[in-house]
Structure formats: structure tokens, C-alpha cells
C-alpha positions as CSV (number, residue, x, y, z in Angstrom):
1,X,-7.9,-20.9,3.1
2,X,-9.7,-24.1,2.6
3,X,-13.0,-23.0,4.1
4,X,-16.6,-23.9,3.2
5,X,-18.1,-20.8,4.8
6,X,-16.8,-17.5,3.5
7,X,-18.2,-14.1,2.4
8,X,-16.9,-12.2,-0.6
9,X,-16.8,-8.4,-0.3
10,X,-16.6,-6.6,-3.6
11,X,-15.0,-3.2,-3.2
12,X,-16.7,-0.3,-5.0
13,X,-14.5,2.4,-3.4
14,X,-15.8,2.9,0.1
15,X,-13.3,4.0,2.7
16,X,-15.0,1.5,5.1
17,X,-14.9,-1.6,2.9
18,X,-12.2,-3.1,5.2
19,X,-14.6,-2.7,8.2
20,X,-17.1,-5.0,6.4
21,X,-14.6,-7.8,6.2
22,X,-13.6,-7.2,9.8
23,X,-17.2,-7.4,11.1
24,X,-17.8,-10.7,9.3
25,X,-14.6,-12.1,10.7
26,X,-15.7,-11.2,14.2
27,X,-18.4,-13.7,13.7
28,X,-15.7,-16.3,13.0
29,X,-16.6,-16.5,9.4
30,X,-13.9,-15.8,6.8
31,X,-14.3,-12.8,4.5
32,X,-12.1,-11.5,1.7
33,X,-12.1,-8.3,-0.2
34,X,-11.8,-8.3,-4.0
35,X,-12.0,-5.4,-6.5
36,X,-15.4,-4.9,-8.1
37,X,-14.1,-5.7,-11.5
38,X,-13.2,-9.2,-10.5
39,X,-14.4,-11.7,-13.2
40,X,-17.4,-13.9,-12.8
41,X,-15.2,-16.9,-13.1
42,X,-13.0,-15.8,-10.2
43,X,-16.1,-15.3,-8.1
44,X,-17.3,-18.8,-8.9
45,X,-13.8,-20.2,-8.1
46,X,-13.8,-18.4,-4.7
47,X,-17.1,-20.2,-4.1
48,X,-18.6,-17.7,-1.5
49,X,-21.5,-18.5,0.7
50,X,-22.6,-14.9,0.2
51,X,-21.5,-11.6,-1.5
52,X,-21.5,-8.1,-0.2
53,X,-21.3,-5.0,-2.5
54,X,-19.5,-2.2,-0.6
55,X,-20.5,1.4,-0.8
56,X,-18.5,3.9,-2.9
57,X,-18.2,7.5,-3.9
58,X,-19.6,7.1,-7.4
59,X,-23.2,7.6,-8.7
60,X,-24.5,4.7,-10.8
61,X,-25.3,7.0,-13.7
62,X,-21.8,8.4,-13.9
63,X,-19.9,7.7,-17.2
64,X,-17.1,5.8,-15.4
65,X,-19.2,4.4,-12.6
66,X,-17.9,1.0,-11.4
67,X,-20.4,-1.7,-12.4
68,X,-20.6,-5.5,-12.1
69,X,-21.5,-8.3,-14.5
70,X,-25.3,-8.7,-14.2
71,X,-25.0,-12.5,-14.4
72,X,-23.9,-12.4,-10.8
73,X,-27.5,-12.2,-9.9
74,X,-28.3,-15.6,-11.3
75,X,-25.6,-17.5,-9.6
76,X,-27.9,-18.3,-6.7
77,X,-25.6,-16.7,-4.2
78,X,-27.2,-14.3,-1.6
79,X,-26.1,-10.7,-2.2
80,X,-26.2,-7.7,0.2
81,X,-25.7,-4.2,-1.3
82,X,-24.5,-1.4,1.0
83,X,-25.2,2.2,0.0
84,X,-23.8,2.4,-3.5
85,X,-24.1,-1.3,-3.6
86,X,-27.8,-1.1,-2.9
87,X,-28.2,1.5,-5.6
88,X,-26.2,-0.6,-8.1
89,X,-28.5,-3.6,-7.5
90,X,-31.5,-1.4,-8.1
91,X,-30.0,0.2,-11.3
92,X,-28.8,-3.0,-12.9
93,X,-32.1,-4.8,-12.3
94,X,-34.3,-2.1,-13.8
95,X,-35.0,0.2,-10.9
96,X,-34.5,4.0,-10.7
97,X,-31.8,5.9,-8.9
98,X,-31.6,9.7,-8.9
99,X,-29.9,12.6,-7.2
100,X,-31.7,13.3,-3.9
101,X,-33.1,16.7,-3.2
102,X,-31.9,16.2,0.4
103,X,-28.6,14.4,0.9
104,X,-28.1,12.2,3.9
105,X,-24.7,12.2,5.6
106,X,-24.5,11.2,9.2
107,X,-27.1,9.9,11.6
108,X,-30.7,9.0,10.5
109,X,-33.5,6.8,11.8
110,X,-35.0,3.9,9.9
111,X,-38.4,2.5,10.6
112,X,-39.0,-1.2,10.1
113,X,-41.9,-1.8,7.7
114,X,-41.8,-5.6,7.2
115,X,-40.4,-8.6,9.0
116,X,-37.6,-10.5,7.2
117,X,-34.6,-12.7,7.8
118,X,-32.3,-9.8,7.3
119,X,-34.0,-7.8,10.1
120,X,-34.5,-10.8,12.4
121,X,-34.6,-9.6,16.0
122,X,-35.7,-6.0,15.1
123,X,-39.1,-4.7,16.0
124,X,-41.6,-3.7,13.3
125,X,-42.7,0.0,13.3
126,X,-39.8,0.8,15.6
127,X,-37.1,3.3,14.6
128,X,-33.4,2.6,14.8
129,X,-30.3,4.9,14.5
130,X,-28.2,4.3,11.4
131,X,-25.3,6.0,9.6
132,X,-26.0,7.4,6.2
133,X,-23.5,8.6,3.5
134,X,-25.2,9.3,0.2
135,X,-26.4,12.0,-2.1
136,X,-28.4,9.7,-4.4
137,X,-31.5,7.7,-3.5
138,X,-33.5,4.9,-4.8
139,X,-36.7,6.3,-6.4
140,X,-38.3,3.2,-7.9
141,X,-37.6,-0.5,-7.1
142,X,-36.9,-3.2,-9.7
143,X,-39.6,-5.8,-10.4
144,X,-40.2,-8.2,-7.5
145,X,-38.4,-5.9,-4.9
146,X,-40.1,-4.4,-1.9
147,X,-39.2,-2.1,1.0
148,X,-38.3,-3.5,4.4
149,X,-37.6,-0.2,6.0
150,X,-37.6,3.6,5.3
151,X,-36.2,6.8,6.6
152,X,-37.7,10.3,6.5
153,X,-35.8,10.9,3.3
154,X,-35.4,7.4,1.8
155,X,-38.5,5.4,1.2
156,X,-36.4,2.4,0.3
157,X,-33.8,2.3,3.1
158,X,-33.8,-1.5,3.2
159,X,-34.9,-3.5,0.2
160,X,-35.3,-7.2,-0.7
161,X,-36.3,-9.4,-3.6
162,X,-39.5,-11.4,-3.0
163,X,-38.0,-14.7,-4.3
164,X,-34.2,-14.4,-4.7
165,X,-32.0,-13.6,-1.7
166,X,-31.0,-10.1,-2.9
167,X,-30.9,-7.3,-0.4
168,X,-29.9,-3.7,-0.2
169,X,-29.4,-1.2,2.7
170,X,-29.0,2.5,2.1
171,X,-26.9,3.0,5.2
172,X,-23.6,1.5,6.5
173,X,-24.1,-1.4,8.9
174,X,-20.3,-1.9,9.2
175,X,-19.7,1.3,11.2
176,X,-20.3,1.5,14.9
177,X,-22.6,4.5,14.5
178,X,-25.3,2.1,13.1
179,X,-26.8,0.6,16.3
180,X,-28.3,-2.4,14.4
181,X,-25.4,-2.9,12.0
182,X,-23.9,-5.9,13.7
183,X,-27.4,-7.6,13.9
184,X,-28.0,-7.0,10.2
185,X,-24.7,-8.3,9.1
186,X,-25.0,-11.3,11.5
187,X,-28.5,-12.1,10.0
188,X,-27.1,-11.9,6.5
189,X,-24.2,-14.2,7.3
190,X,-26.0,-16.8,9.4
191,X,-29.7,-16.6,8.6
192,X,-29.5,-15.9,4.9
193,X,-26.1,-17.3,3.8
194,X,-26.3,-20.2,6.3
195,X,-22.7,-19.9,7.3
196,X,-21.1,-21.7,10.3
197,X,-18.5,-20.2,12.4
198,X,-15.2,-21.9,11.5
199,X,-12.7,-19.0,11.1
200,X,-10.7,-18.9,14.3
201,X,-7.1,-18.5,15.2
202,X,-6.4,-22.1,16.3
203,X,-7.7,-23.4,12.9
204,X,-5.8,-20.7,11.1
205,X,-2.5,-21.6,12.8
206,X,-3.0,-25.3,12.1
207,X,-3.8,-24.8,8.4
208,X,-1.1,-22.2,7.9
209,X,1.6,-24.3,9.4
210,X,0.5,-27.3,7.2
211,X,0.4,-25.1,4.1
212,X,3.9,-23.9,4.7
213,X,5.1,-27.4,5.4
214,X,3.7,-28.7,2.1
215,X,4.9,-25.7,0.2
216,X,8.6,-25.7,1.2
217,X,10.6,-28.6,-0.3
218,X,12.7,-31.0,1.8
219,X,15.9,-29.3,0.7
220,X,14.6,-25.8,0.5
221,X,15.1,-23.1,3.0
222,X,13.3,-19.9,4.0
223,X,14.6,-16.5,5.2
224,X,12.4,-14.4,7.3
225,X,12.5,-10.7,7.6
226,X,12.6,-10.0,11.3
227,X,11.9,-6.5,12.9
228,X,11.1,-7.5,16.4
229,X,7.5,-6.4,16.0
230,X,4.5,-8.7,16.5
231,X,3.9,-9.2,12.8
232,X,7.3,-10.5,11.8
233,X,7.7,-12.3,15.1
234,X,4.5,-14.3,14.7
235,X,5.5,-14.9,11.0
236,X,8.8,-16.4,12.1
237,X,7.2,-18.6,14.7
238,X,4.6,-20.0,12.3
239,X,7.3,-20.7,9.7
240,X,9.6,-22.2,12.4
241,X,6.7,-24.5,13.5
242,X,6.4,-25.7,9.9
243,X,10.0,-26.2,8.9
244,X,12.1,-25.9,12.0
245,X,15.8,-25.2,11.4
246,X,15.3,-24.7,7.7
247,X,14.2,-21.2,8.7
248,X,16.9,-18.5,8.6
249,X,15.7,-15.4,10.5
250,X,17.4,-12.2,9.3
251,X,17.3,-9.0,11.3
252,X,18.6,-6.0,9.4
253,X,19.6,-2.8,11.2
254,X,18.5,-0.2,8.6
255,X,19.9,2.7,10.6
256,X,16.5,4.2,11.3
257,X,15.6,2.1,14.3
258,X,14.7,3.3,17.8
259,X,17.1,3.7,20.7
260,X,18.7,0.4,21.7
261,X,16.4,-1.5,19.4
262,X,19.0,-3.9,17.7
263,X,20.1,-5.2,21.1
264,X,16.6,-5.6,22.4
265,X,15.4,-7.5,19.3
266,X,18.3,-9.9,19.4
267,X,17.7,-10.6,23.1
268,X,14.0,-11.2,22.4
269,X,14.5,-13.6,19.6
270,X,17.0,-15.6,21.6
271,X,14.3,-15.9,24.4
272,X,11.9,-17.2,21.8
273,X,14.3,-19.8,20.6
274,X,14.7,-18.3,17.1
275,X,18.2,-18.2,15.7
276,X,18.9,-14.8,14.1
277,X,21.4,-13.7,11.5
278,X,22.2,-10.1,12.2
279,X,23.1,-7.6,9.5
280,X,24.2,-4.0,10.2
281,X,23.3,-2.2,7.0
282,X,22.7,1.2,8.5
283,X,25.4,2.8,6.4
284,X,23.9,1.6,3.1
285,X,20.4,2.7,4.0
286,X,21.4,6.2,5.3
287,X,23.6,6.8,2.2
288,X,20.7,6.1,-0.1
289,X,18.3,8.2,2.0
290,X,20.7,11.2,2.0
291,X,19.0,14.3,0.7
292,X,15.7,12.5,0.0
293,X,12.6,14.5,1.1
294,X,9.7,12.8,-0.5
295,X,8.1,10.2,1.9
296,X,7.1,7.9,-0.9
297,X,10.7,7.9,-2.2
298,X,11.9,7.2,1.3
299,X,9.6,4.2,1.6
300,X,10.5,2.9,-1.8
301,X,14.3,3.2,-1.1
302,X,13.9,1.4,2.2
303,X,11.7,-1.3,0.7
304,X,14.0,-2.0,-2.2
305,X,17.1,-1.9,-0.1
306,X,15.5,-4.4,2.3
307,X,14.9,-6.9,-0.5
308,X,18.3,-6.3,-2.0
309,X,20.0,-7.1,1.3
310,X,17.9,-10.1,1.9
311,X,18.8,-11.5,-1.5
312,X,22.4,-10.8,-0.9
313,X,22.4,-12.4,2.6
314,X,20.4,-15.4,1.3
315,X,23.3,-16.2,-1.1
316,X,25.4,-17.0,2.0
317,X,23.1,-19.9,2.6
318,X,22.3,-22.9,0.4
319,X,19.0,-23.7,-1.1
320,X,17.1,-20.5,0.0
321,X,14.0,-20.3,-2.2
322,X,11.6,-18.2,-0.1
323,X,11.3,-14.9,1.8
324,X,8.8,-14.8,4.6
325,X,7.5,-11.4,5.9
326,X,4.8,-10.1,8.1
327,X,2.6,-8.4,5.5
328,X,-0.9,-7.7,6.9
329,X,-4.2,-7.1,5.1
330,X,-4.3,-3.3,5.7
331,X,-0.8,-3.2,4.1
332,X,-2.2,-4.8,1.0
333,X,-5.4,-2.8,0.8
334,X,-3.7,0.6,1.4
335,X,-0.9,-0.2,-1.1
336,X,-3.1,-1.4,-4.0
337,X,-5.3,1.0,-5.8
338,X,-8.3,-0.5,-7.6
339,X,-10.4,1.1,-10.3
340,X,-13.2,2.6,-8.2
341,X,-12.0,1.1,-4.9
342,X,-10.0,2.6,-2.2
343,X,-7.4,5.2,-3.3
344,X,-3.8,4.4,-2.6
345,X,-3.0,6.3,0.6
346,X,0.7,5.3,0.8
347,X,2.8,2.3,-0.1
348,X,4.1,0.0,2.6
349,X,7.7,-1.1,2.6
350,X,6.8,-4.8,2.3
351,X,4.1,-4.4,-0.4
352,X,4.5,-1.3,-2.6
353,X,8.3,-1.2,-2.1
354,X,9.0,-4.5,-3.7
355,X,10.9,-4.4,-7.0
356,X,9.2,-5.9,-10.0
357,X,11.7,-8.8,-10.3
358,X,12.6,-10.8,-7.3
359,X,14.9,-13.8,-7.0
360,X,12.9,-15.2,-4.0
361,X,9.3,-16.3,-3.7
362,X,7.2,-14.8,-1.0
363,X,5.6,-16.5,2.0
364,X,3.2,-14.1,3.7
365,X,1.2,-16.1,6.3
366,X,-0.5,-13.1,7.8
367,X,-1.5,-11.4,4.5
368,X,-5.2,-12.2,5.1
369,X,-5.2,-10.8,8.7
370,X,-5.9,-7.6,10.5
371,X,-3.6,-6.5,13.4
372,X,-6.1,-7.6,16.1
373,X,-6.3,-11.1,14.6
374,X,-2.5,-11.3,14.7
375,X,-2.6,-10.5,18.4
376,X,-5.1,-13.3,18.9
377,X,-2.7,-15.7,17.2
378,X,0.1,-14.4,19.5
379,X,-2.1,-15.0,22.5
380,X,-2.8,-18.5,21.3
381,X,0.9,-19.1,20.8
382,X,1.4,-17.9,24.5
383,X,3.8,-15.1,23.5
384,X,4.6,-12.6,26.3
385,X,2.4,-9.5,26.8
386,X,5.1,-7.0,25.8
387,X,5.3,-8.6,22.4
388,X,1.5,-9.0,21.9
389,X,0.8,-5.4,22.8
390,X,3.9,-3.8,21.4
391,X,2.8,-0.8,19.5
392,X,3.1,-0.9,15.7
393,X,6.4,0.5,14.3
394,X,6.5,1.2,10.6
395,X,8.9,-0.7,8.3
396,X,10.6,2.6,7.2
397,X,11.2,3.3,10.9
398,X,12.2,6.8,12.0
399,X,12.8,7.8,8.4
400,X,9.1,8.6,8.1
401,X,8.9,10.2,11.5
402,X,11.5,12.8,10.5
403,X,9.8,15.1,8.1
404,X,11.9,15.7,5.0
405,X,15.6,14.9,4.9
406,X,17.1,12.2,7.2
407,X,20.5,12.6,8.8
408,X,22.4,11.4,11.8
409,X,21.8,14.6,13.9
410,X,18.0,14.4,13.4
411,X,18.0,10.6,14.1
412,X,19.9,11.1,17.3
413,X,17.4,13.8,18.4
414,X,14.3,11.8,17.5
415,X,15.7,8.6,19.1
416,X,16.1,10.3,22.5
417,X,12.6,12.0,22.3
418,X,10.9,8.8,21.2
419,X,12.6,6.9,24.1
420,X,11.1,9.4,26.5
421,X,7.7,9.0,25.0
422,X,7.8,5.2,25.4
423,X,9.2,5.4,28.9
424,X,6.6,7.9,30.2
425,X,3.7,6.1,28.5
426,X,4.8,2.8,30.1
427,X,5.2,4.5,33.6
428,X,1.8,6.1,33.4
429,X,0.0,2.9,32.3
430,X,-1.2,4.6,29.1
431,X,1.1,2.6,26.7
432,X,-1.2,-0.4,26.6
433,X,-4.4,1.7,26.5
434,X,-3.6,3.2,23.1
435,X,-2.8,2.0,19.6
436,X,0.3,4.0,19.0
437,X,2.2,6.8,20.7
438,X,5.4,8.2,19.3
439,X,7.5,11.3,18.6
440,X,7.9,13.1,15.2
441,X,10.7,15.5,14.4
442,X,9.4,18.5,12.5
443,X,12.2,20.1,10.4
444,X,11.2,23.6,11.6
445,X,13.3,25.6,14.1
446,X,11.7,28.0,16.5
447,X,13.0,30.6,18.9
448,X,13.1,29.7,22.6
449,X,14.7,30.8,25.8
450,X,16.7,28.5,28.1
451,X,18.2,30.2,31.1
452,X,19.3,33.6,29.8
453,X,20.1,32.4,26.3
454,X,18.1,32.5,23.1
455,X,17.7,29.2,21.4
456,X,16.8,28.3,17.8
457,X,16.0,24.6,17.8
458,X,13.7,21.8,16.4
459,X,10.1,21.0,17.2
460,X,9.0,17.6,18.4
461,X,5.4,16.6,17.8
462,X,3.8,13.9,19.9
463,X,1.3,11.6,18.2
464,X,-1.0,9.3,20.2
465,X,-4.0,7.5,18.7
466,X,-6.6,4.9,19.5
467,X,-7.7,2.4,16.9
468,X,-8.8,-1.2,16.3
469,X,-7.0,-1.9,13.1
470,X,-5.3,1.3,11.9
471,X,-7.9,1.8,9.1
472,X,-9.4,4.6,11.2
473,X,-8.0,6.3,14.3
474,X,-8.8,9.0,16.8
475,X,-6.4,11.1,18.8
476,X,-6.2,10.3,22.5
477,X,-7.0,12.8,25.2
478,X,-4.0,12.2,27.4
479,X,-4.1,13.7,30.9
480,X,-2.5,17.2,31.0
481,X,-0.1,16.0,33.7
482,X,1.3,13.4,31.4
483,X,1.6,15.8,28.5
484,X,3.3,18.2,30.8
485,X,5.9,15.6,31.9
486,X,6.5,14.6,28.3
487,X,7.1,18.2,27.2
488,X,9.3,19.1,30.1
489,X,11.4,16.0,29.9
490,X,11.9,16.1,26.1
491,X,12.9,19.8,26.2
492,X,15.1,19.5,29.2
493,X,16.9,16.2,28.2
494,X,17.0,16.2,24.4
495,X,19.6,18.6,23.1
496,X,18.3,20.4,19.9
497,X,14.7,20.6,20.9
498,X,13.0,23.7,22.5
499,X,9.3,23.1,21.6
500,X,6.8,20.2,21.9
501,X,3.4,20.1,20.3
502,X,0.6,17.5,20.4
503,X,-1.2,16.2,17.3
504,X,-5.0,16.3,17.7
505,X,-6.0,15.1,14.2
506,X,-7.8,11.9,13.4
507,X,-7.6,9.4,10.6
508,X,-9.3,10.3,8.3
509,X,-8.5,13.1,7.3
510,X,-5.0,12.6,8.5
511,X,-3.0,9.3,8.5
512,X,-1.5,7.9,11.7
513,X,2.1,8.4,10.6
514,X,3.0,11.9,9.4
515,X,4.6,10.6,6.3
């Protein structure tokens, strides 16, 4: 993006690094995450208005602790270190960091000692609730640093350089549990970095469309991987706005879609004015998935088969040079493991599943966005509500909602159960209140009784979570009456199921999908 105001977030391994970027974007200021080992030259080329060091699980004195080139401190760019980031600033500039006798994990209260631009709007000598997550603490400050706030256990909970705009906070301002977190980040972005709000969806759409228009040659064509979800739909619309009929939208039936999904997607795309090339490749996908248990292998198979089919179909059209797909920022972050930064949780079919060599170049207009930002674009484009708030559906489809091996019998059972979940959630009004709600087929059979007969059939698990961006999620406390209806209807109407359970785990430690 060609923006003058932007914040660079350097990832040192915190599981909440993505939240930092999200919070900055909520101020309508663009932020981007890069690994902590990014070169000084890359940082200069990015030309950030400010830099944030994320937290991380390491200790600065560990043998393999992620560090940073100390020359970053003389670039004249404001820097805010969070938790490990604050300790790293201290350590690199000559201060002292040691193991704390008393670790701080969870809520704590900071007391403001000094007034400063970073703490603008906060009262001196007043205590505020913050969220801590550290076992080390700063014992001595580097030269020319001083304390702006303290906690009972951390004498240097907020620190600042007397002359340079270098700051550190021992807590996590990006999480909602820190009551002054938004204020501190806002102060850093606007008061210290002097940013102006220019990152919004209308400007994003305008620039993205122009970028695609300039990228694709006059005689070149683009194929778009359509699934019917909001990500691929918005991608197709943006590309169509840029190049019109030079876009070829391809919808592939991979055999692991939900009940009646192919027909519904084709109808939807027709209503949106997008011409679709439909490919039924279910036989190919299912044959390659036969006997495969490992979820990562299933994802890889589906991802690679998608690309193979797209390339094959593309050959039916002349001058196809690009593949457009709806990759989002969380897909990229979760699929790429940095040294120090966030561990790879699982690969995504449109990121980690790509083969090393492709015959098509990628266009990923949503690669910099979180899901809620894509929804804002959809609203700006006046898409219907049922598209904007359609719950996320994974690229590998029902293949990762069937634990273990995938076959036609299990797919048939899960399709019927999943259709009931969607129907009842819509009827009850809960569908649009939650992030995701779906059924999972557990490959375990249990004994049951139906009428006077003994049954030995599968278990269906219902998963329902609330979230902002899928980086974290909590299970939803659905009304007992709704859970009862779901259980009774699935057991009574879906042949092959005699037990329904409800998943009450959050992310972390669990993920949203079971595989």
C-alpha cells in the first residue's frame, strides 16, 4: 500500500502479535507485521512512522533469544517495546534484565508516576488495571531512561528515553484486559508517531482496484478461485472491478462441500453478475483423500489438488497469467513460522498448501486484511447481509470436520448434521450472533438405544464460538433449549448418529476447527 502513515510491528513470538496490528488498524492507520529478523534495509524501505516490538516467550539472556540490530535505535523512528520488547530495548541499550522472584501473569495494577505523551489522558498517581505475562523484569534502566509507571512487582512497568522517542511497557496494551491499552496505543500512534488516519476501506478498494488494473496486461486474463464465501467473493468483485470480463471465476466442487452448496454458490454468483466456470472434481479429491488420516496431509492434498485443477482449467482459456484467491492475513501468519515468532499452528489450503513451483502468478488483494476488514469492504460494496455475515468455512471443507479418514458415508452423515445446525442457528437468531457454528463427525461409535433396539453409531460434536478475527475464540453458551433441539433433531433425522456432544474449549488452547 502506498501510504505515508504506517506502523511496523516486529514479531518476537507473542501469540497476540496480530492483535497489535489489528488495534492500530482500528485507528485507521495501516500496520504490518514482519519477523524480528527483518533487515535494517527492509525496515528503511518500509519507511514506517513508528515501530512496535511485540512480546515473546524468550528471555533476553537466552542463548537463542531473538534480538534486533541495535542500529535501529538511531534511525530516528519512534519505538514502543511491549513486554519482551521492552526488556529487549533495556538489554540492548545497557540496562539490566533478570529473572523475577515473583512472576506476573494476568491482571496487575500500574501506578502513573510521570506525565508523558505516551500516557496522555491518564491521571498521575492513579492506578489502572493492565494484563501482565512475564517471568523476567527490568532491574536497572539504560542511561537516559526513566520510569513513567510502576506495579507492585515491577518498578519499571512503563519506561521512556529522556531525549529519543523510545518507550517500553511491561504489560500487553493490545489485549482487552488492559483497560488503558487502547489509549496507550493511540497515544503512541498519533501523539508520538504523528500519524494521520488514512487507512480505510474506500481508500483500500480504490487503490487495490487500480493496482490490479495496472498489474494485469491488456491481453492477460485472471482466474479466480471461488468458494462462495465472503473472502473469495470480495476478491472476485475487486478483480472484476479492475479488469471486467478478463476475469474467469472458477468454482471447484471438491467433494467435501456442505449440503446443496454447489447449487447455492452458482445461484449467488449469478445474482452478483459474476460469470462462473463450474468444475466438478469431487471424484479426484476423494480418491486422493482415501485412507488419509493426518489433518496436515489432508490440507496439503486439497491445496495442491486445487492448484493443479486451476492450472488445468486455465489452459482451456487463452492468455491466463494470474490466479486470484482470497488469502487473509491470519492465513499468512498462521501458516508461516518465523524464528522466534508465532509457531505454525496449521497450514491453510491457500498458503501452506501451494506447491513450490506454480505456472500462474498470484493476486491476493485481501492478503493484508483481517476478516472484519473484509466484511467492511463487503458492506462498502453493498453486498447482501447473508454474504457479509456468512460464517467462515475452511478451504479443506468437511474433510477437516471429519476426524481421520474421509469417505462417502461419513460425508453424507456430516452434511445432514451440519445442515441441521445451520438451519436451527438461523431459526433461533443465533447464527449472526456468533463467529462460527458447525458439526464435527467424531470417528468413534458408541452404544445407544432407539426404540427397543441397541445401536452402535457415530458421535457428532457441535462447535460454536465467538471471535473477532479467529486469532482467539471462546465457546458460546447457547441456550439449553437450542442445544436440546439440535441434539434431538440430529439424532432423530440423521441416520448413523446416536450421540451429540458440545465442545466447550476455547482458542487457545484449542483451535476453532478440530483439525
